[in-house]
N, C-alpha and C positions, 0 to 999 in steps of 0.2 A: 412527606407527601410531595410528589412531583407535580409541578404546575403543568397544566395542559397548554400546548402551543396551538393557538388559533391562527386564523389568517392574518390579523394585524401584527402579531408577533413574528410570523414568518416573513412578512413583507419588510418589517423593520430589520430583521437579520439580513435579508437579501440586500437591502439598501446599504447597510454597513459594509457588507462584503464588496459591493460595487464601489463604494467610496474608497475602501482600502486598496483593492487590487486594480480597479479600472475595468472598463468594459472590454478592452482589447486583450487583457490577460485572462479573462474568465474561461475561454475555451481551453487554453493550455492548463489552467488550474484543474478544471474538470477532468481533462484527459489524464493528467498526472495522478489525480486521486483514483480514477478508474483503473489505471495500470497498477497502482499500489495495491488496491483491493484484489485485483485479479492475481497478482503475484503472491499475495498472502494466501488466497484460497488454493492456488496451485501448490504452494509449499505445504499446506496442511494435507492436501490429497496425496502428494508424493511421500510425505512423512508417514502416513498411515499404511501405504501399500508396500513401500520398500525402505525399511529402516537402514541407515548407513552403518557399517561396522566401524568400531573405533579404530583410530590410526595407531598401528603397532610400530611404526617407523621410529626408531630410537633417535635418529638425527633430527627429526622434525622437518625433513626436506619434503616439500609438497610439489616439487617440480614435475613429478610424474602424474600429478592430478590433471585431469582434463577439464576444460571449462564447461560449464553447464550450457546445454543447447537452449536457445531461446526461440 
């Protein structure tokens, strides 16, 4: 059985995060987490719509591969 998180528990977790990272680093931390989630969702969507073919290059040379657009 999972415990239910109420307001006191959430405030305690927030206080611990502030103590660990500091107030100045919280915006960067949030931005990084948001970008990670966004990239994860984007990769899931692109994986469903266009599966990549296996690499048949015997040499394993990936110099012809183009970098992913961001």
